[in-house]
N, CA, C and O atoms as a GROMACS GRO file, in nm:
protein
  476
    1MET      N    1   1.410   0.456   1.065
    1MET     CA    2   1.343   0.377   0.965
    1MET      C    3   1.194   0.371   0.996
    1MET      O    4   1.153   0.346   1.109
    2ASP      N    5   1.114   0.395   0.892
    2ASP     CA    6   0.970   0.390   0.909
    2ASP      C    7   0.919   0.248   0.890
    2ASP      O    8   0.944   0.183   0.789
    3ILE      N    9   0.846   0.201   0.989
    3ILE     CA   10   0.786   0.068   0.984
    3ILE      C   11   0.637   0.084   1.010
    3ILE      O   12   0.594   0.154   1.102
    4THR      N   13   0.559   0.017   0.926
    4THR     CA   14   0.414   0.018   0.941
    4THR      C   15   0.368  -0.126   0.953
    4THR      O   16   0.419  -0.215   0.885
    5ILE      N   17   0.269  -0.148   1.040
    5ILE     CA   18   0.208  -0.280   1.053
    5ILE      C   19   0.059  -0.266   1.025
    5ILE      O   20  -0.010  -0.189   1.092
    6LEU      N   21   0.010  -0.342   0.926
    6LEU     CA   22  -0.134  -0.354   0.908
    6LEU      C   23  -0.179  -0.454   1.013
    6LEU      O   24  -0.136  -0.570   1.011
    7TYR      N   25  -0.263  -0.409   1.103
    7TYR     CA   26  -0.280  -0.473   1.232
    7TYR      C   27  -0.427  -0.492   1.267
    7TYR      O   28  -0.510  -0.405   1.242
    8ASN      N   29  -0.456  -0.608   1.324
    8ASN     CA   30  -0.588  -0.636   1.382
    8ASN      C   31  -0.563  -0.666   1.529
    8ASN      O   32  -0.500  -0.768   1.561
    9PRO      N   33  -0.610  -0.582   1.620
    9PRO     CA   34  -0.581  -0.602   1.762
    9PRO      C   35  -0.636  -0.732   1.820
    9PRO      O   36  -0.593  -0.773   1.927
   10LYS      N   37  -0.731  -0.796   1.752
   10LYS     CA   38  -0.787  -0.922   1.800
   10LYS      C   39  -0.707  -1.043   1.752
   10LYS      O   40  -0.737  -1.156   1.790
   11CYS      N   41  -0.606  -1.019   1.670
   11CYS     CA   42  -0.528  -1.128   1.610
   11CYS      C   43  -0.403  -1.155   1.694
   11CYS      O   44  -0.321  -1.066   1.714
   12GLY      N   45  -0.390  -1.278   1.743
   12GLY     CA   46  -0.274  -1.314   1.824
   12GLY      C   47  -0.143  -1.303   1.748
   12GLY      O   48  -0.042  -1.262   1.805
   13THR      N   49  -0.143  -1.337   1.619
   13THR     CA   50  -0.022  -1.325   1.539
   13THR      C   51   0.017  -1.178   1.525
   13THR      O   52   0.136  -1.145   1.533
   14CYS      N   53  -0.080  -1.092   1.505
   14CYS     CA   54  -0.052  -0.947   1.497
   14CYS      C   55   0.013  -0.898   1.627
   14CYS      O   56   0.109  -0.822   1.624
   15GLN      N   57  -0.040  -0.943   1.738
   15GLN     CA   58   0.014  -0.902   1.867
   15GLN      C   59   0.158  -0.949   1.884
   15GLN      O   60   0.243  -0.874   1.933
   16LYS      N   61   0.187  -1.073   1.844
   16LYS     CA   62   0.324  -1.126   1.853
   16LYS      C   63   0.419  -1.049   1.762
   16LYS      O   64   0.531  -1.018   1.801
   17VAL      N   65   0.374  -1.019   1.641
   17VAL     CA   66   0.459  -0.946   1.546
   17VAL      C   67   0.487  -0.806   1.597
   17VAL      O   68   0.600  -0.758   1.590
   18ARG      N   69   0.385  -0.739   1.647
   18ARG     CA   70   0.405  -0.605   1.702
   18ARG      C   71   0.508  -0.608   1.815
   18ARG      O   72   0.598  -0.525   1.820
   19ALA      N   73   0.494  -0.704   1.905
   19ALA     CA   74   0.588  -0.717   2.017
   19ALA      C   75   0.729  -0.743   1.966
   19ALA      O   76   0.825  -0.688   2.019
   20ALA      N   77   0.743  -0.827   1.864
   20ALA     CA   78   0.876  -0.859   1.810
   20ALA      C   79   0.939  -0.737   1.744
   20ALA      O   80   1.059  -0.714   1.759
   21VAL      N   81   0.860  -0.660   1.671
   21VAL     CA   82   0.911  -0.538   1.607
   21VAL      C   83   0.954  -0.438   1.713
   21VAL      O   84   1.061  -0.378   1.703
   22GLU      N   85   0.872  -0.421   1.815
   22GLU     CA   86   0.906  -0.328   1.923
   22GLU      C   87   1.027  -0.377   2.001
   22GLU      O   88   1.107  -0.296   2.047
   23ALA      N   89   1.042  -0.509   2.018
   23ALA     CA   90   1.158  -0.564   2.089
   23ALA      C   91   1.287  -0.537   2.013
   23ALA      O   92   1.395  -0.532   2.072
   24LYS      N   93   1.277  -0.519   1.881
   24LYS     CA   94   1.395  -0.484   1.801
   24LYS      C   95   1.428  -0.336   1.812
   24LYS      O   96   1.527  -0.290   1.754
   25GLY      N   97   1.347  -0.261   1.886
   25GLY     CA   98   1.374  -0.120   1.907
   25GLY      C   99   1.300  -0.026   1.813
   25GLY      O  100   1.324   0.095   1.816
   26TYR      N  101   1.211  -0.078   1.732
   26TYR     CA  102   1.135   0.005   1.639
   26TYR      C  103   1.007   0.053   1.705
   26TYR      O  104   0.954  -0.011   1.796
   27LYS      N  105   0.959   0.167   1.659
   27LYS     CA  106   0.830   0.220   1.702
   27LYS      C  107   0.740   0.221   1.578
   27LYS      O  108   0.734   0.320   1.506
   28PRO      N  109   0.672   0.109   1.554
   28PRO     CA  110   0.594   0.098   1.431
   28PRO      C  111   0.470   0.187   1.430
   28PRO      O  112   0.411   0.217   1.534
   29ARG      N  113   0.434   0.228   1.311
   29ARG     CA  114   0.305   0.296   1.291
   29ARG      C  115   0.204   0.182   1.277
   29ARG      O  116   0.217   0.097   1.188
   30ILE      N  117   0.105   0.180   1.362
   30ILE     CA  118   0.005   0.074   1.364
   30ILE      C  119  -0.118   0.122   1.286
   30ILE      O  120  -0.176   0.226   1.318
   31VAL      N  121  -0.157   0.046   1.186
   31VAL     CA  122  -0.275   0.077   1.107
   31VAL      C  123  -0.378  -0.033   1.131
   31VAL      O  124  -0.361  -0.146   1.086
   32GLU      N  125  -0.483   0.000   1.202
   32GLU     CA  126  -0.592  -0.095   1.222
   32GLU      C  127  -0.674  -0.094   1.093
   32GLU      O  128  -0.768  -0.017   1.077
   33TYR      N  129  -0.636  -0.182   1.003
   33TYR     CA  130  -0.688  -0.180   0.867
   33TYR      C  131  -0.836  -0.211   0.857
   33TYR      O  132  -0.899  -0.178   0.756
   34LEU      N  133  -0.895  -0.274   0.959
   34LEU     CA  134  -1.039  -0.297   0.956
   34LEU      C  135  -1.116  -0.168   0.981
   34LEU      O  136  -1.226  -0.150   0.929
   35LYS      N  137  -1.058  -0.079   1.061
   35LYS     CA  138  -1.119   0.052   1.088
   35LYS      C  139  -1.082   0.154   0.981
   35LYS      O  140  -1.163   0.239   0.946
   36ASN      N  141  -0.960   0.145   0.930
   36ASN     CA  142  -0.907   0.240   0.832
   36ASN      C  143  -0.846   0.163   0.715
   36ASN      O  144  -0.724   0.150   0.705
   37PRO      N  145  -0.931   0.112   0.627
   37PRO     CA  146  -0.879   0.031   0.516
   37PRO      C  147  -0.783   0.111   0.428
   37PRO      O  148  -0.809   0.228   0.399
   38PRO      N  149  -0.675   0.049   0.385
   38PRO     CA  150  -0.585   0.117   0.292
   38PRO      C  151  -0.660   0.148   0.162
   38PRO      O  152  -0.748   0.073   0.120
   39SER      N  153  -0.623   0.258   0.100
   39SER     CA  154  -0.683   0.295  -0.028
   39SER      C  155  -0.638   0.196  -0.136
   39SER      O  156  -0.546   0.117  -0.114
   40VAL      N  157  -0.702   0.203  -0.250
   40VAL     CA  158  -0.664   0.117  -0.362
   40VAL      C  159  -0.518   0.144  -0.400
   40VAL      O  160  -0.443   0.050  -0.426
   41SER      N  161  -0.477   0.271  -0.402
   41SER     CA  162  -0.338   0.301  -0.439
   41SER      C  163  -0.240   0.254  -0.331
   41SER      O  164  -0.130   0.209  -0.363
   42GLU      N  165  -0.279   0.263  -0.204
   42GLU     CA  166  -0.194   0.210  -0.097
   42GLU      C  167  -0.181   0.059  -0.108
   42GLU      O  168  -0.072   0.004  -0.092
   43LEU      N  169  -0.292  -0.008  -0.136
   43LEU     CA  170  -0.287  -0.153  -0.152
   43LEU      C  171  -0.201  -0.193  -0.272
   43LEU      O  172  -0.129  -0.293  -0.267
   44ASP      N  173  -0.208  -0.115  -0.378
   44ASP     CA  174  -0.124  -0.141  -0.495
   44ASP      C  175   0.023  -0.130  -0.457
   44ASP      O  176   0.104  -0.216  -0.494
   45ALA      N  177   0.058  -0.026  -0.384
   45ALA     CA  178   0.197  -0.007  -0.341
   45ALA      C  179   0.241  -0.121  -0.248
   45ALA      O  180   0.353  -0.171  -0.261
   46ILE      N  181   0.155  -0.162  -0.156
   46ILE     CA  182   0.188  -0.272  -0.065
   46ILE      C  183   0.208  -0.401  -0.144
   46ILE      O  184   0.302  -0.476  -0.119
   47SER      N  185   0.120  -0.426  -0.238
   47SER     CA  186   0.132  -0.546  -0.322
   47SER      C  187   0.266  -0.549  -0.393
   47SER      O  188   0.331  -0.654  -0.399
   48ARG      N  189   0.308  -0.436  -0.447
   48ARG     CA  190   0.436  -0.429  -0.519
   48ARG      C  191   0.553  -0.449  -0.423
   48ARG      O  192   0.652  -0.514  -0.457
   49LYS      N  193   0.543  -0.393  -0.301
   49LYS     CA  194   0.649  -0.412  -0.202
   49LYS      C  195   0.657  -0.558  -0.157
   49LYS      O  196   0.766  -0.608  -0.127
   50LEU      N  197   0.543  -0.624  -0.152
   50LEU     CA  198   0.540  -0.766  -0.117
   50LEU      C  199   0.593  -0.854  -0.231
   50LEU      O  200   0.639  -0.966  -0.210
   51GLY      N  201   0.586  -0.799  -0.353
   51GLY     CA  202   0.622  -0.880  -0.470
   51GLY      C  203   0.514  -0.982  -0.501
   51GLY      O  204   0.543  -1.088  -0.557
   52LEU      N  205   0.389  -0.950  -0.466
   52LEU     CA  206   0.276  -1.041  -0.486
   52LEU      C  207   0.164  -0.971  -0.561
   52LEU      O  208   0.149  -0.849  -0.554
   53GLU      N  209   0.086  -1.049  -0.631
   53GLU     CA  210  -0.036  -0.996  -0.690
   53GLU      C  211  -0.138  -0.976  -0.577
   53GLU      O  212  -0.131  -1.046  -0.475
   54PRO      N  213  -0.230  -0.883  -0.594
   54PRO     CA  214  -0.329  -0.858  -0.488
   54PRO      C  215  -0.406  -0.982  -0.444
   54PRO      O  216  -0.439  -0.995  -0.326
   55LEU      N  217  -0.434  -1.072  -0.536
   55LEU     CA  218  -0.505  -1.195  -0.500
   55LEU      C  219  -0.431  -1.271  -0.391
   55LEU      O  220  -0.495  -1.330  -0.304
   56ALA      N  221  -0.298  -1.270  -0.393
   56ALA     CA  222  -0.218  -1.340  -0.293
   56ALA      C  223  -0.224  -1.273  -0.156
   56ALA      O  224  -0.182  -1.331  -0.056
   57MET      N  225  -0.276  -1.151  -0.151
   57MET     CA  226  -0.291  -1.079  -0.024
   57MET      C  227  -0.424  -1.115   0.045
   57MET      O  228  -0.449  -1.072   0.158
   58ALA      N  229  -0.507  -1.193  -0.022
   58ALA     CA  230  -0.641  -1.223   0.030
   58ALA      C  231  -0.640  -1.347   0.118
   58ALA      O  232  -0.569  -1.444   0.092
   59ARG      N  233  -0.720  -1.340   0.222
   59ARG     CA  234  -0.739  -1.452   0.314
   59ARG      C  235  -0.846  -1.544   0.256
   59ARG      O  236  -0.965  -1.512   0.257
   60GLU      N  237  -0.804  -1.658   0.206
   60GLU     CA  238  -0.895  -1.752   0.142
   60GLU      C  239  -0.995  -1.813   0.239
   60GLU      O  240  -1.098  -1.866   0.197
   61THR      N  241  -0.966  -1.807   0.368
   61THR     CA  242  -1.055  -1.867   0.469
   61THR      C  243  -1.173  -1.778   0.507
   61THR      O  244  -1.264  -1.822   0.577
   62GLU      N  245  -1.172  -1.654   0.462
   62GLU     CA  246  -1.283  -1.563   0.495
   62GLU      C  247  -1.406  -1.602   0.413
   62GLU      O  248  -1.394  -1.633   0.294
   63PRO      N  249  -1.524  -1.599   0.475
   63PRO     CA  250  -1.646  -1.638   0.403
   63PRO      C  251  -1.672  -1.558   0.275
   63PRO      O  252  -1.726  -1.613   0.179
   64THR      N  253  -1.634  -1.433   0.270
   64THR     CA  254  -1.660  -1.351   0.152
   64THR      C  255  -1.564  -1.381   0.037
   64THR      O  256  -1.587  -1.338  -0.076
   65TYR      N  257  -1.457  -1.454   0.065
   65TYR     CA  258  -1.356  -1.480  -0.038
   65TYR      C  259  -1.413  -1.554  -0.158
   65TYR      O  260  -1.389  -1.514  -0.272
   66ALA      N  261  -1.487  -1.661  -0.135
   66ALA     CA  262  -1.536  -1.744  -0.244
   66ALA      C  263  -1.620  -1.665  -0.343
   66ALA      O  264  -1.605  -1.680  -0.464
   67GLY      N  265  -1.709  -1.582  -0.294
   67GLY     CA  266  -1.794  -1.503  -0.382
   67GLY      C  267  -1.715  -1.403  -0.464
   67GLY      O  268  -1.746  -1.380  -0.581
   68ILE      N  269  -1.613  -1.344  -0.404
   68ILE     CA  270  -1.531  -1.247  -0.476
   68ILE      C  271  -1.439  -1.318  -0.575
   68ILE      O  272  -1.423  -1.272  -0.688
   69ALA      N  273  -1.380  -1.429  -0.534
   69ALA     CA  274  -1.290  -1.504  -0.622
   69ALA      C  275  -1.364  -1.558  -0.743
   69ALA      O  276  -1.306  -1.568  -0.852
   70ALA      N  277  -1.492  -1.592  -0.727
   70ALA     CA  278  -1.571  -1.646  -0.838
   70ALA      C  279  -1.589  -1.544  -0.950
   70ALA      O  280  -1.622  -1.581  -1.063
   71LYS      N  281  -1.568  -1.417  -0.920
   71LYS     CA  282  -1.585  -1.312  -1.020
   71LYS      C  283  -1.466  -1.302  -1.116
   71LYS      O  284  -1.471  -1.228  -1.214
   72LYS      N  285  -1.360  -1.379  -1.088
   72LYS     CA  286  -1.240  -1.380  -1.174
   72LYS      C  287  -1.188  -1.238  -1.200
   72LYS      O  288  -1.175  -1.194  -1.314
   73LEU      N  289  -1.159  -1.168  -1.092
   73LEU     CA  290  -1.116  -1.029  -1.099
   73LEU      C  291  -0.973  -1.016  -1.151
   73LEU      O  292  -0.890  -1.104  -1.132
   74ASP      N  293  -0.947  -0.904  -1.216
   74ASP     CA  294  -0.811  -0.870  -1.256
   74ASP      C  295  -0.743  -0.797  -1.140
   74ASP      O  296  -0.802  -0.783  -1.032
   75ARG      N  297  -0.622  -0.752  -1.161
   75ARG     CA  298  -0.545  -0.683  -1.055
   75ARG      C  299  -0.623  -0.566  -0.996
   75ARG      O  300  -0.636  -0.556  -0.874
   76ALA      N  301  -0.675  -0.480  -1.081
   76ALA     CA  302  -0.750  -0.363  -1.033
   76ALA      C  303  -0.874  -0.406  -0.955
   76ALA      O  304  -0.909  -0.344  -0.855
   77GLY      N  305  -0.940  -0.511  -1.002
   77GLY     CA  306  -1.058  -0.560  -0.933
   77GLY      C  307  -1.026  -0.613  -0.794
   77GLY      O  308  -1.102  -0.590  -0.699
   78TRP      N  309  -0.914  -0.686  -0.782
   78TRP     CA  310  -0.874  -0.737  -0.650
   78TRP      C  311  -0.835  -0.623  -0.557
   78TRP      O  312  -0.868  -0.627  -0.438
   79LEU      N  313  -0.767  -0.523  -0.608
   79LEU     CA  314  -0.730  -0.409  -0.523
   79LEU      C  315  -0.855  -0.342  -0.468
   79LEU      O  316  -0.862  -0.308  -0.350
   80LYS      N  317  -0.953  -0.323  -0.554
   80LYS     CA  318  -1.079  -0.262  -0.511
   80LYS      C  319  -1.151  -0.352  -0.411
   80LYS      O  320  -1.204  -0.304  -0.310
   81ALA      N  321  -1.153  -0.483  -0.438
   81ALA     CA  322  -1.220  -0.577  -0.347
   81ALA      C  323  -1.154  -0.578  -0.209
   81ALA      O  324  -1.224  -0.582  -0.107
   82LEU      N  325  -1.022  -0.573  -0.205
   82LEU     CA  326  -0.952  -0.570  -0.076
   82LEU      C  327  -0.982  -0.440  -0.001
   82LEU      O  328  -0.998  -0.441   0.121
   83HIS      N  329  -0.989  -0.330  -0.074
   83HIS     CA  330  -1.022  -0.202  -0.010
   83HIS      C  331  -1.164  -0.205   0.047
   83HIS      O  332  -1.188  -0.161   0.159
   84GLU      N  333  -1.257  -0.257  -0.032
   84GLU     CA  334  -1.398  -0.258   0.010
   84GLU      C  335  -1.429  -0.366   0.112
   84GLU      O  336  -1.529  -0.358   0.184
   85ASN      N  337  -1.345  -0.467   0.120
   85ASN     CA  338  -1.363  -0.580   0.213
   85ASN      C  339  -1.233  -0.605   0.288
   85ASN      O  340  -1.169  -0.708   0.267
   86PRO      N  341  -1.192  -0.513   0.374
   86PRO     CA  342  -1.060  -0.525   0.438
   86PRO      C  343  -1.042  -0.652   0.521
   86PRO      O  344  -0.930  -0.690   0.551
   87ILE      N  345  -1.152  -0.716   0.560
   87ILE     CA  346  -1.141  -0.842   0.634
   87ILE      C  347  -1.066  -0.946   0.550
   87ILE      O  348  -1.012  -1.042   0.605
   88LEU      N  349  -1.062  -0.928   0.419
   88LEU     CA  350  -0.993  -1.021   0.330
   88LEU      C  351  -0.841  -1.006   0.333
   88LEU      O  352  -0.770  -1.097   0.290
   89ILE      N  353  -0.791  -0.895   0.382
   89ILE     CA  354  -0.647  -0.868   0.377
   89ILE      C  355  -0.572  -0.958   0.476
   89ILE      O  356  -0.606  -0.965   0.594
   90GLN      N  357  -0.470  -1.026   0.424
   90GLN     CA  358  -0.382  -1.107   0.511
   90GLN      C  359  -0.326  -1.018   0.621
   90GLN      O  360  -0.306  -0.898   0.603
   91ARG      N  361  -0.300  -1.079   0.734
   91ARG     CA  362  -0.244  -1.003   0.846
   91ARG      C  363  -0.145  -1.088   0.922
   91ARG      O  364  -0.153  -1.211   0.921
   92PRO      N  365  -0.054  -1.024   0.987
   92PRO     CA  366  -0.016  -0.884   0.975
   92PRO      C  367   0.077  -0.863   0.855
   92PRO      O  368   0.154  -0.952   0.818
   93ILE      N  369   0.068  -0.746   0.798
   93ILE     CA  370   0.162  -0.708   0.693
   93ILE      C  371   0.254  -0.603   0.754
   93ILE      O  372   0.208  -0.503   0.810
   94VAL      N  373   0.383  -0.627   0.744
   94VAL     CA  374   0.484  -0.535   0.797
   94VAL      C  375   0.553  -0.470   0.678
   94VAL      O  376   0.603  -0.538   0.588
   95ILE      N  377   0.555  -0.338   0.679
   95ILE     CA  378   0.613  -0.261   0.568
   95ILE      C  379   0.733  -0.186   0.621
   95ILE      O  380   0.723  -0.109   0.717
   96LEU      N  381   0.846  -0.209   0.559
   96LEU     CA  382   0.972  -0.144   0.596
   96LEU      C  383   1.029  -0.080   0.469
   96LEU      O  384   1.084  -0.148   0.383
   97GLU      N  385   1.014   0.051   0.461
   97GLU     CA  386   1.061   0.128   0.346
   97GLU      C  387   1.006   0.072   0.215
   97GLU      O  388   0.885   0.081   0.191
   98ASP      N  389   1.091   0.016   0.130
   98ASP     CA  390   1.044  -0.031  -0.001
   98ASP      C  391   1.017  -0.181  -0.004
   98ASP      O  392   1.002  -0.240  -0.111
   99ARG      N  393   1.010  -0.244   0.114
   99ARG     CA  394   0.985  -0.388   0.122
   99ARG      C  395   0.870  -0.414   0.219
   99ARG      O  396   0.839  -0.332   0.305
  100ALA      N  397   0.808  -0.528   0.202
  100ALA     CA  398   0.700  -0.567   0.293
  100ALA      C  399   0.695  -0.718   0.300
  100ALA      O  400   0.748  -0.789   0.214
  101ILE      N  401   0.630  -0.767   0.405
  101ILE     CA  402   0.616  -0.911   0.423
  101ILE      C  403   0.485  -0.938   0.498
  101ILE      O  404   0.443  -0.862   0.584
  102ILE      N  405   0.423  -1.049   0.461
  102ILE     CA  406   0.310  -1.100   0.540
  102ILE      C  407   0.375  -1.184   0.649
  102ILE      O  408   0.428  -1.291   0.621
  103ALA      N  409   0.371  -1.136   0.771
  103ALA     CA  410   0.445  -1.197   0.882
  103ALA      C  411   0.364  -1.308   0.949
  103ALA      O  412   0.335  -1.303   1.068
  104ARG      N  413   0.330  -1.405   0.871
  104ARG     CA  414   0.258  -1.522   0.920
  104ARG      C  415   0.336  -1.642   0.874
  104ARG      O  416   0.336  -1.671   0.754
  105PRO      N  417   0.401  -1.714   0.960
  105PRO     CA  418   0.415  -1.697   1.105
  105PRO      C  419   0.510  -1.581   1.138
  105PRO      O  420   0.580  -1.531   1.050
  106PRO      N  421   0.512  -1.538   1.264
  106PRO     CA  422   0.594  -1.425   1.304
  106PRO      C  423   0.743  -1.440   1.271
  106PRO      O  424   0.812  -1.339   1.255
  107GLU      N  425   0.791  -1.562   1.260
  107GLU     CA  426   0.933  -1.585   1.229
  107GLU      C  427   0.969  -1.531   1.090
  107GLU      O  428   1.087  -1.512   1.061
  108LYS      N  429   0.871  -1.508   1.006
  108LYS     CA  430   0.898  -1.453   0.873
  108LYS      C  431   0.955  -1.312   0.880
  108LYS      O  432   1.008  -1.260   0.782
  109LEU      N  433   0.946  -1.248   0.997
  109LEU     CA  434   1.004  -1.114   1.014
  109LEU      C  435   1.152  -1.114   0.980
  109LEU      O  436   1.204  -1.015   0.929
  110GLU      N  437   1.221  -1.224   1.007
  110GLU     CA  438   1.364  -1.231   0.979
  110GLU      C  439   1.393  -1.210   0.831
  110GLU      O  440   1.499  -1.159   0.795
  111GLU      N  441   1.300  -1.250   0.744
  111GLU     CA  442   1.317  -1.227   0.601
  111GLU      C  443   1.318  -1.078   0.570
  111GLU      O  444   1.381  -1.034   0.474
  112LEU      N  445   1.249  -1.001   0.650
  112LEU     CA  446   1.242  -0.857   0.629
  112LEU      C  447   1.358  -0.785   0.694
  112LEU      O  448   1.419  -0.696   0.635
  113PHE      N  449   1.388  -0.823   0.817
  113PHE     CA  450   1.492  -0.753   0.893
  113PHE      C  451   1.631  -0.809   0.873
  113PHE      O  452   1.730  -0.736   0.877
  114GLY      N  453   1.638  -0.939   0.850
  114GLY     CA  454   1.770  -1.001   0.838
  114GLY      C  455   1.850  -0.973   0.964
  114GLY      O  456   1.801  -0.992   1.075
  115LYS      N  457   1.972  -0.929   0.946
  115LYS     CA  458   2.061  -0.901   1.058
  115LYS      C  459   2.077  -0.752   1.080
  115LYS      O  460   2.181  -0.707   1.129
  116GLN      N  461   1.975  -0.674   1.045
  116GLN     CA  462   1.984  -0.528   1.062
  116GLN      C  463   2.005  -0.493   1.209
  116GLN      O  464   1.946  -0.557   1.297
  117PRO      N  465   2.087  -0.395   1.236
  117PRO     CA  466   2.105  -0.351   1.374
  117PRO      C  467   1.979  -0.283   1.428
  117PRO      O  468   1.898  -0.230   1.352
  118VAL      N  469   1.965  -0.286   1.556
  118VAL     CA  470   1.854  -0.217   1.620
  118VAL      C  471   1.873  -0.067   1.599
  118VAL      O  472   1.984  -0.016   1.613
  119PRO      N  473   1.764   0.004   1.565
  119PRO     CA  474   1.777   0.148   1.538
  119PRO      C  475   1.814   0.228   1.661
  119PRO      O  476   1.829   0.350   1.654
   0.00000   0.00000   0.00000
């Protein structure tokens, strides 16, 4: 099973989630999204896997959020804003095949994995 984590190495929650995924026996693909921002189409796919609009993927506590939110962007606008300002992307996002979850807090991983056996 392919697992990807949108990851910030300076984030303690990201570190805990990565450790938890690896403890389940998975070898996740780690994407340091601040260095390699997902494309607009990748963000669109992630948003759909999350079952959330792109706006819900944004970190409201980031200083740049207020200025971008004030523009009243549509879906395409938010996808572009997240791509151009990856610091806004919630973290960590764990993607497992056709599903994804914002694993904050790390216990939310259970919603993604459930009782799946270790690979």
